[in-house]
KOLPA-567873 format. One record per residue (C-alpha): residue number from 1; residue in one letter; x, y, z. Coordinates in nm, 2 decimals, padded with zeros to 4 digits. Layout:
REM residues N
<node i="NUM" aa="a" east="X" north="Y" up="Z"/>
...
***
This chain:
REM residues 310
<node i="1" aa="m" east="06.54" north="10.25" up="15.12"/>
<node i="2" aa="n" east="06.90" north="10.38" up="15.38"/>
<node i="3" aa="v" east="07.01" north="10.53" up="15.06"/>
<node i="4" aa="i" east="07.11" north="10.85" up="14.90"/>
<node i="5" aa="d" east="07.00" north="10.94" up="14.62"/>
<node i="6" aa="d" east="07.25" north="10.85" up="14.35"/>
<node i="7" aa="k" east="07.13" north="10.74" up="13.99"/>
<node i="8" aa="s" east="07.52" north="10.80" up="13.87"/>
<node i="9" aa="n" east="07.69" north="10.40" up="13.77"/>
<node i="10" aa="n" east="07.89" north="10.48" up="14.09"/>
<node i="11" aa="t" east="07.96" north="10.19" up="14.33"/>
<node i="12" aa="w" east="08.06" north="10.30" up="14.65"/>
<node i="13" aa="k" east="08.25" north="10.10" up="14.88"/>
<node i="14" aa="i" east="08.30" north="10.13" up="15.33"/>
<node i="15" aa="s" east="08.55" north="10.00" up="15.50"/>
<node i="16" aa="i" east="08.55" north="09.91" up="15.83"/>
<node i="17" aa="i" east="08.78" north="09.73" up="16.13"/>
<node i="18" aa="s" east="08.57" north="09.52" up="16.37"/>
<node i="19" aa="p" east="08.60" north="09.30" up="16.61"/>
<node i="20" aa="i" east="08.57" north="08.91" up="16.52"/>
<node i="21" aa="d" east="08.29" north="08.85" up="16.70"/>
<node i="22" aa="f" east="08.08" north="09.16" up="16.63"/>
<node i="23" aa="l" east="08.17" north="09.10" up="16.27"/>
<node i="24" aa="p" east="07.83" north="08.88" up="16.21"/>
<node i="25" aa="v" east="07.63" north="09.16" up="16.42"/>
<node i="26" aa="l" east="07.81" north="09.46" up="16.13"/>
<node i="27" aa="e" east="07.71" north="09.26" up="15.84"/>
<node i="28" aa="e" east="07.37" north="09.21" up="15.92"/>
<node i="29" aa="v" east="07.34" north="09.63" up="16.05"/>
<node i="30" aa="l" east="07.46" north="09.65" up="15.66"/>
<node i="31" aa="y" east="07.23" north="09.45" up="15.54"/>
<node i="32" aa="a" east="06.96" north="09.53" up="15.71"/>
<node i="33" aa="h" east="07.12" north="09.92" up="15.66"/>
<node i="34" aa="s" east="07.02" north="09.86" up="15.25"/>
<node i="35" aa="a" east="06.70" north="09.74" up="15.24"/>
<node i="36" aa="n" east="06.63" north="09.54" up="14.94"/>
<node i="37" aa="d" east="06.95" north="09.66" up="14.74"/>
<node i="38" aa="f" east="07.18" north="09.42" up="14.90"/>
<node i="39" aa="p" east="07.57" north="09.48" up="14.93"/>
<node i="40" aa="t" east="07.83" north="09.26" up="14.88"/>
<node i="41" aa="l" east="08.06" north="09.19" up="15.19"/>
<node i="42" aa="s" east="08.36" north="09.01" up="15.23"/>
<node i="43" aa="d" east="08.59" north="09.06" up="15.58"/>
<node i="44" aa="f" east="08.96" north="08.94" up="15.57"/>
<node i="45" aa="e" east="09.27" north="08.94" up="15.81"/>
<node i="46" aa="i" east="09.49" north="09.20" up="15.90"/>
<node i="47" aa="m" east="09.83" north="09.10" up="15.94"/>
<node i="48" aa="g" east="09.97" north="09.03" up="16.28"/>
<node i="49" aa="d" east="09.60" north="09.13" up="16.47"/>
<node i="50" aa="q" east="09.49" north="08.82" up="16.57"/>
<node i="51" aa="e" east="09.14" north="09.06" up="16.69"/>
<node i="52" aa="n" east="09.01" north="09.26" up="16.41"/>
<node i="53" aa="r" east="08.93" north="09.14" up="16.07"/>
<node i="54" aa="l" east="08.87" north="09.44" up="15.78"/>
<node i="55" aa="l" east="08.51" north="09.43" up="15.66"/>
<node i="56" aa="e" east="08.46" north="09.59" up="15.33"/>
<node i="57" aa="g" east="08.13" north="09.66" up="15.22"/>
<node i="58" aa="y" east="08.03" north="09.77" up="14.80"/>
<node i="59" aa="f" east="07.67" north="09.92" up="14.75"/>
<node i="60" aa="n" east="07.49" north="10.00" up="14.48"/>
<node i="61" aa="q" east="07.39" north="10.33" up="14.61"/>
<node i="62" aa="k" east="07.55" north="10.55" up="14.86"/>
<node i="63" aa="p" east="07.38" north="10.53" up="15.21"/>
<node i="64" aa="d" east="07.37" north="10.72" up="15.41"/>
<node i="65" aa="p" east="07.64" north="10.80" up="15.65"/>
<node i="66" aa="d" east="07.50" north="11.00" up="15.89"/>
<node i="67" aa="i" east="07.18" north="10.69" up="15.98"/>
<node i="68" aa="l" east="07.45" north="10.41" up="15.93"/>
<node i="69" aa="q" east="07.69" north="10.52" up="16.24"/>
<node i="70" aa="s" east="07.34" north="10.56" up="16.43"/>
<node i="71" aa="a" east="07.31" north="10.19" up="16.37"/>
<node i="72" aa="i" east="07.64" north="10.06" up="16.44"/>
<node i="73" aa="e" east="07.68" north="10.26" up="16.73"/>
<node i="74" aa="n" east="07.33" north="10.11" up="16.89"/>
<node i="75" aa="m" east="07.44" north="09.77" up="16.86"/>
<node i="76" aa="a" east="07.79" north="09.83" up="17.00"/>
<node i="77" aa="a" east="07.62" north="09.96" up="17.28"/>
<node i="78" aa="i" east="07.37" north="09.68" up="17.36"/>
<node i="79" aa="l" east="07.66" north="09.41" up="17.29"/>
<node i="80" aa="n" east="07.95" north="09.64" up="17.49"/>
<node i="81" aa="k" east="08.14" north="09.72" up="17.22"/>
<node i="82" aa="k" east="08.34" north="10.02" up="17.18"/>
<node i="83" aa="p" east="08.18" north="10.24" up="16.88"/>
<node i="84" aa="l" east="08.32" north="10.11" up="16.52"/>
<node i="85" aa="k" east="08.41" north="10.40" up="16.26"/>
<node i="86" aa="f" east="08.40" north="10.39" up="15.88"/>
<node i="87" aa="t" east="08.53" north="10.49" up="15.55"/>
<node i="88" aa="i" east="08.25" north="10.57" up="15.28"/>
<node i="89" aa="e" east="08.49" north="10.59" up="14.88"/>
<node i="90" aa="k" east="08.30" north="10.64" up="14.61"/>
<node i="91" aa="l" east="08.46" north="10.46" up="14.32"/>
<node i="92" aa="q" east="08.40" north="10.51" up="13.95"/>
<node i="93" aa="n" east="08.31" north="10.38" up="13.63"/>
<node i="94" aa="e" east="08.47" north="10.01" up="13.72"/>
<node i="95" aa="n" east="08.18" north="09.69" up="13.84"/>
<node i="96" aa="w" east="08.42" north="09.67" up="14.13"/>
<node i="97" aa="v" east="08.14" north="09.37" up="14.27"/>
<node i="98" aa="a" east="08.29" north="09.16" up="14.03"/>
<node i="99" aa="m" east="08.63" north="09.31" up="14.09"/>
<node i="100" aa="s" east="08.60" north="09.22" up="14.43"/>
<node i="101" aa="q" east="08.52" north="08.89" up="14.36"/>
<node i="102" aa="k" east="08.85" north="08.83" up="14.10"/>
<node i="103" aa="l" east="09.09" north="08.89" up="14.46"/>
<node i="104" aa="l" east="09.00" north="08.64" up="14.65"/>
<node i="105" aa="k" east="09.21" north="08.41" up="14.61"/>
<node i="106" aa="p" east="09.10" north="07.95" up="14.50"/>
<node i="107" aa="v" east="09.04" north="07.79" up="14.81"/>
<node i="108" aa="e" east="09.09" north="07.41" up="14.83"/>
<node i="109" aa="a" east="08.89" north="07.22" up="15.12"/>
<node i="110" aa="g" east="08.89" north="06.88" up="15.11"/>
<node i="111" aa="r" east="08.78" north="06.70" up="14.79"/>
<node i="112" aa="f" east="08.66" north="07.04" up="14.64"/>
<node i="113" aa="f" east="08.85" north="07.32" up="14.42"/>
<node i="114" aa="v" east="08.64" north="07.66" up="14.47"/>
<node i="115" aa="c" east="08.72" north="07.94" up="14.23"/>
<node i="116" aa="g" east="08.55" north="08.19" up="14.00"/>
<node i="117" aa="d" east="08.56" north="08.16" up="13.65"/>
<node i="118" aa="h" east="08.83" north="08.30" up="13.65"/>
<node i="119" aa="d" east="09.06" north="08.11" up="13.78"/>
<node i="120" aa="k" east="08.86" north="07.79" up="13.66"/>
<node i="121" aa="e" east="09.21" north="07.65" up="13.48"/>
<node i="122" aa="k" east="09.36" north="07.64" up="13.84"/>
<node i="123" aa="i" east="09.13" north="07.34" up="13.90"/>
<node i="124" aa="p" east="09.33" north="06.95" up="14.04"/>
<node i="125" aa="k" east="09.22" north="06.68" up="13.81"/>
<node i="126" aa="n" east="09.23" north="06.50" up="14.16"/>
<node i="127" aa="k" east="08.93" north="06.77" up="14.28"/>
<node i="128" aa="i" east="08.57" north="06.83" up="14.25"/>
<node i="129" aa="s" east="08.50" north="07.19" up="14.08"/>
<node i="130" aa="i" east="08.26" north="07.47" up="14.30"/>
<node i="131" aa="i" east="08.29" north="07.78" up="14.00"/>
<node i="132" aa="i" east="08.12" north="08.10" up="14.20"/>
<node i="133" aa="e" east="08.01" north="08.43" up="14.08"/>
<node i="134" aa="a" east="07.95" north="08.49" up="14.45"/>
<node i="135" aa="g" east="07.78" north="08.80" up="14.31"/>
<node i="136" aa="q" east="07.53" north="08.95" up="14.61"/>
<node i="137" aa="a" east="07.52" north="08.71" up="14.77"/>
<node i="138" aa="f" east="07.69" north="08.51" up="15.06"/>
<node i="139" aa="g" east="07.98" north="08.24" up="15.03"/>
<node i="140" aa="t" east="08.27" north="08.25" up="14.79"/>
<node i="141" aa="g" east="08.47" north="08.00" up="14.99"/>
<node i="142" aa="s" east="08.71" north="08.20" up="15.12"/>
<node i="143" aa="h" east="08.54" north="08.29" up="15.43"/>
<node i="144" aa="e" east="08.58" north="08.05" up="15.75"/>
<node i="145" aa="t" east="08.23" north="07.95" up="15.80"/>
<node i="146" aa="t" east="08.25" north="07.79" up="15.43"/>
<node i="147" aa="n" east="08.54" north="07.68" up="15.37"/>
<node i="148" aa="g" east="08.46" north="07.50" up="15.71"/>
<node i="149" aa="c" east="08.13" north="07.30" up="15.59"/>
<node i="150" aa="l" east="08.32" north="07.15" up="15.26"/>
<node i="151" aa="l" east="08.57" north="07.03" up="15.49"/>
<node i="152" aa="a" east="08.28" north="06.87" up="15.70"/>
<node i="153" aa="i" east="08.07" north="06.71" up="15.31"/>
<node i="154" aa="s" east="08.43" north="06.56" up="15.26"/>
<node i="155" aa="d" east="08.45" north="06.42" up="15.55"/>
<node i="156" aa="l" east="08.13" north="06.22" up="15.47"/>
<node i="157" aa="y" east="08.16" north="06.15" up="15.15"/>
<node i="158" aa="d" east="08.26" north="05.74" up="15.25"/>
<node i="159" aa="q" east="08.06" north="05.72" up="15.59"/>
<node i="160" aa="i" east="07.71" north="05.83" up="15.44"/>
<node i="161" aa="k" east="07.49" north="05.80" up="15.11"/>
<node i="162" aa="p" east="07.21" north="06.05" up="15.15"/>
<node i="163" aa="n" east="06.93" north="06.06" up="14.88"/>
<node i="164" aa="l" east="06.80" north="06.38" up="15.05"/>
<node i="165" aa="v" east="06.99" north="06.70" up="15.19"/>
<node i="166" aa="l" east="06.94" north="07.07" up="15.28"/>
<node i="167" aa="d" east="07.10" north="07.35" up="15.22"/>
<node i="168" aa="l" east="06.95" north="07.61" up="15.45"/>
<node i="169" aa="g" east="07.06" north="07.97" up="15.40"/>
<node i="170" aa="c" east="07.16" north="07.87" up="15.09"/>
<node i="171" aa="g" east="07.37" north="08.20" up="15.03"/>
<node i="172" aa="s" east="07.56" north="08.19" up="14.68"/>
<node i="173" aa="g" east="07.46" north="07.83" up="14.68"/>
<node i="174" aa="v" east="07.81" north="07.70" up="14.71"/>
<node i="175" aa="l" east="07.73" north="07.40" up="14.96"/>
<node i="176" aa="a" east="07.46" north="07.26" up="14.79"/>
<node i="177" aa="i" east="07.63" north="07.29" up="14.48"/>
<node i="178" aa="a" east="07.88" north="07.10" up="14.65"/>
<node i="179" aa="m" east="07.66" north="06.84" up="14.80"/>
<node i="180" aa="a" east="07.50" north="06.77" up="14.43"/>
<node i="181" aa="k" east="07.85" north="06.79" up="14.32"/>
<node i="182" aa="q" east="07.98" north="06.52" up="14.52"/>
<node i="183" aa="w" east="07.64" north="06.28" up="14.53"/>
<node i="184" aa="p" east="07.38" north="06.32" up="14.26"/>
<node i="185" aa="i" east="07.13" north="06.36" up="14.47"/>
<node i="186" aa="k" east="06.79" north="06.58" up="14.48"/>
<node i="187" aa="t" east="06.91" north="06.93" up="14.69"/>
<node i="188" aa="i" east="06.69" north="07.17" up="14.83"/>
<node i="189" aa="a" east="06.89" north="07.54" up="14.82"/>
<node i="190" aa="s" east="06.69" north="07.80" up="15.04"/>
<node i="191" aa="d" east="06.74" north="08.11" up="15.15"/>
<node i="192" aa="i" east="06.51" north="08.40" up="15.37"/>
<node i="193" aa="d" east="06.65" north="08.63" up="15.04"/>
<node i="194" aa="p" east="06.53" north="08.66" up="14.67"/>
<node i="195" aa="i" east="06.86" north="08.77" up="14.54"/>
<node i="196" aa="a" east="07.09" north="08.47" up="14.71"/>
<node i="197" aa="t" east="06.82" north="08.22" up="14.55"/>
<node i="198" aa="e" east="06.87" north="08.43" up="14.21"/>
<node i="199" aa="t" east="07.21" north="08.40" up="14.24"/>
<node i="200" aa="a" east="07.26" north="08.07" up="14.38"/>
<node i="201" aa="f" east="07.08" north="07.93" up="14.10"/>
<node i="202" aa="e" east="07.30" north="08.10" up="13.82"/>
<node i="203" aa="n" east="07.59" north="07.93" up="14.01"/>
<node i="204" aa="i" east="07.42" north="07.64" up="13.97"/>
<node i="205" aa="v" east="07.36" north="07.58" up="13.64"/>
<node i="206" aa="l" east="07.72" north="07.77" up="13.55"/>
<node i="207" aa="n" east="07.85" north="07.46" up="13.75"/>
<node i="208" aa="n" east="07.62" north="07.23" up="13.46"/>
<node i="209" aa="v" east="07.40" north="07.10" up="13.76"/>
<node i="210" aa="p" east="07.02" north="07.00" up="13.70"/>
<node i="211" aa="t" east="06.86" north="07.25" up="13.76"/>
<node i="212" aa="i" east="06.52" north="07.04" up="13.94"/>
<node i="213" aa="k" east="06.15" north="07.14" up="14.13"/>
<node i="214" aa="a" east="06.14" north="07.05" up="14.48"/>
<node i="215" aa="d" east="05.86" north="06.78" up="14.44"/>
<node i="216" aa="d" east="06.02" north="06.65" up="14.10"/>
<node i="217" aa="d" east="06.22" north="06.31" up="14.20"/>
<node i="218" aa="k" east="06.52" north="06.28" up="14.06"/>
<node i="219" aa="p" east="06.95" north="06.44" up="14.12"/>
<node i="220" aa="g" east="06.98" north="06.86" up="14.07"/>
<node i="221" aa="i" east="06.90" north="07.15" up="14.29"/>
<node i="222" aa="a" east="06.59" north="07.28" up="14.35"/>
<node i="223" aa="t" east="06.59" north="07.63" up="14.52"/>
<node i="224" aa="i" east="06.31" north="07.83" up="14.72"/>
<node i="225" aa="t" east="06.27" north="08.11" up="14.86"/>
<node i="226" aa="c" east="06.19" north="08.11" up="15.20"/>
<node i="227" aa="d" east="06.12" north="08.16" up="15.57"/>
<node i="228" aa="g" east="06.32" north="07.82" up="15.69"/>
<node i="229" aa="f" east="06.05" north="07.55" up="15.77"/>
<node i="230" aa="e" east="05.77" north="07.78" up="15.77"/>
<node i="231" aa="n" east="05.77" north="07.73" up="15.40"/>
<node i="232" aa="t" east="05.48" north="07.46" up="15.35"/>
<node i="233" aa="i" east="05.75" north="07.33" up="15.08"/>
<node i="234" aa="l" east="06.02" north="07.32" up="15.24"/>
<node i="235" aa="a" east="05.89" north="07.12" up="15.58"/>
<node i="236" aa="t" east="05.67" north="06.86" up="15.31"/>
<node i="237" aa="i" east="05.96" north="06.69" up="15.13"/>
<node i="238" aa="s" east="06.13" north="06.65" up="15.44"/>
<node i="239" aa="p" east="06.30" north="06.51" up="15.65"/>
<node i="240" aa="y" east="06.64" north="06.53" up="15.51"/>
<node i="241" aa="d" east="06.93" north="06.29" up="15.52"/>
<node i="242" aa="v" east="07.17" north="06.59" up="15.60"/>
<node i="243" aa="i" east="07.14" north="06.99" up="15.68"/>
<node i="244" aa="v" east="07.40" north="07.24" up="15.67"/>
<node i="245" aa="a" east="07.25" north="07.55" up="15.78"/>
<node i="246" aa="n" east="07.59" north="07.79" up="15.76"/>
<node i="247" aa="i" east="07.37" north="08.10" up="15.96"/>
<node i="248" aa="l" east="07.43" north="08.32" up="16.22"/>
<node i="249" aa="a" east="07.46" north="08.24" up="16.60"/>
<node i="250" aa="a" east="07.13" north="08.30" up="16.68"/>
<node i="251" aa="p" east="06.89" north="08.19" up="16.47"/>
<node i="252" aa="l" east="07.09" north="07.89" up="16.46"/>
<node i="253" aa="q" east="06.94" north="07.86" up="16.86"/>
<node i="254" aa="k" east="06.60" north="08.00" up="16.65"/>
<node i="255" aa="l" east="06.57" north="07.76" up="16.49"/>
<node i="256" aa="a" east="06.69" north="07.42" up="16.65"/>
<node i="257" aa="p" east="06.32" north="07.29" up="16.71"/>
<node i="258" aa="d" east="06.24" north="07.30" up="16.36"/>
<node i="259" aa="i" east="06.56" north="07.21" up="16.21"/>
<node i="260" aa="v" east="06.59" north="06.83" up="16.42"/>
<node i="261" aa="k" east="06.24" north="06.81" up="16.32"/>
<node i="262" aa="n" east="06.31" north="06.75" up="15.98"/>
<node i="263" aa="l" east="06.61" north="06.59" up="16.05"/>
<node i="264" aa="n" east="06.62" north="06.21" up="15.91"/>
<node i="265" aa="p" east="06.65" north="06.04" up="16.23"/>
<node i="266" aa="d" east="07.00" north="05.86" up="16.18"/>
<node i="267" aa="g" east="07.07" north="06.21" up="15.92"/>
<node i="268" aa="w" east="07.34" north="06.45" up="15.98"/>
<node i="269" aa="l" east="07.34" north="06.81" up="16.09"/>
<node i="270" aa="i" east="07.62" north="07.05" up="15.98"/>
<node i="271" aa="l" east="07.55" north="07.41" up="16.15"/>
<node i="272" aa="s" east="07.86" north="07.70" up="16.07"/>
<node i="273" aa="g" east="07.84" north="08.14" up="16.11"/>
<node i="274" aa="l" east="07.94" north="08.09" up="16.46"/>
<node i="275" aa="l" east="08.29" north="08.17" up="16.63"/>
<node i="276" aa="d" east="08.40" north="08.01" up="16.93"/>
<node i="277" aa="v" east="08.23" north="08.20" up="17.22"/>
<node i="278" aa="h" east="07.87" north="08.11" up="17.04"/>
<node i="279" aa="e" east="08.00" north="07.73" up="17.08"/>
<node i="280" aa="d" east="07.81" north="07.60" up="17.41"/>
<node i="281" aa="a" east="07.49" north="07.81" up="17.39"/>
<node i="282" aa="v" east="07.46" north="07.71" up="17.04"/>
<node i="283" aa="m" east="07.50" north="07.29" up="17.14"/>
<node i="284" aa="r" east="07.30" north="07.36" up="17.43"/>
<node i="285" aa="a" east="06.95" north="07.42" up="17.16"/>
<node i="286" aa="y" east="07.07" north="07.14" up="17.01"/>
<node i="287" aa="q" east="07.15" north="06.92" up="17.27"/>
<node i="288" aa="e" east="06.79" north="06.93" up="17.43"/>
<node i="289" aa="q" east="06.71" north="06.84" up="17.08"/>
<node i="290" aa="g" east="06.84" north="06.52" up="17.11"/>
<node i="291" aa="l" east="07.17" north="06.56" up="16.93"/>
<node i="292" aa="e" east="07.55" north="06.50" up="17.03"/>
<node i="293" aa="l" east="07.86" north="06.64" up="16.87"/>
<node i="294" aa="v" east="08.04" north="06.43" up="16.63"/>
<node i="295" aa="k" east="08.35" north="06.68" up="16.55"/>
<node i="296" aa="t" east="08.39" north="07.04" up="16.50"/>
<node i="297" aa="y" east="08.60" north="07.21" up="16.23"/>
<node i="298" aa="p" east="08.78" north="07.54" up="16.40"/>
<node i="299" aa="i" east="08.90" north="07.81" up="16.13"/>
<node i="300" aa="n" east="09.02" north="08.14" up="16.28"/>
<node i="301" aa="g" east="08.80" north="08.16" up="16.55"/>
<node i="302" aa="w" east="08.51" north="08.09" up="16.37"/>
<node i="303" aa="h" east="08.38" north="07.71" up="16.43"/>
<node i="304" aa="t" east="08.20" north="07.42" up="16.22"/>
<node i="305" aa="l" east="08.01" north="07.17" up="16.39"/>
<node i="306" aa="v" east="07.83" north="06.85" up="16.30"/>
<node i="307" aa="l" east="07.62" north="06.68" up="16.51"/>
<node i="308" aa="k" east="07.43" north="06.34" up="16.54"/>
<node i="309" aa="k" east="07.02" north="06.21" up="16.66"/>
<node i="310" aa="a" east="07.21" north="06.08" up="16.99"/>
***
């Protein structure tokens, strides 16, 4: 782990202003830097600045600034970006991860209303509520990619009646919970990160959605920690009527053959985690697998794509 040993109860906060199209790479650098103790990351709009966002990361141990700066500079050089500077601040005697979640406002997206437990009294009666305490996993509903996926799931409500759906790279589990609440069906939530699936399980219980095993044939959500469809369970129970993959552009392209192979011939695919500049490359990967674009949800430069087999 590339961190400086610190046995105190302090939390360390990193702040970086980054170009929007460099954010996914920067997030991966921060995750990789922490090895097994993943940070909580959030990015925010900067008033009057359409090209950059403020990325904040909360660590339980102090990151090594020299190693981190070198990693950021190396990735910036590869992608022909200017080196980024960051600040590290020690936050004492507070649960700053939890407090940072409270700063996030509730999100209304289509039929859904996503908020923390502290805002549950604000849930409208005509919305499907999703209570999310993201902890160490990505996905509170505030990010444009999660928001776009929620809008896409909402719009599919009147069009399809699925029996089996998959949230691939589930993070906090918000999208799996959304599908399980919209359609009371068997839902699979998978992620390569065991912290993510643990957090997702906690959020599933918090939302009173039944937890099931992957081989159960009943409504509810099963969480699986695995590396995509290399996990035999994930592939064995396919095909899926809906697959949602809110990850990054590069893995979306790499996973295209496996994702389409495990999609029902009449199934729907929702892809997110990509910027507008990545859409053409991602689309080519899925067009080669026989899919066509049905709809795009653009939000602040981030795109969510809805596809179906041609």
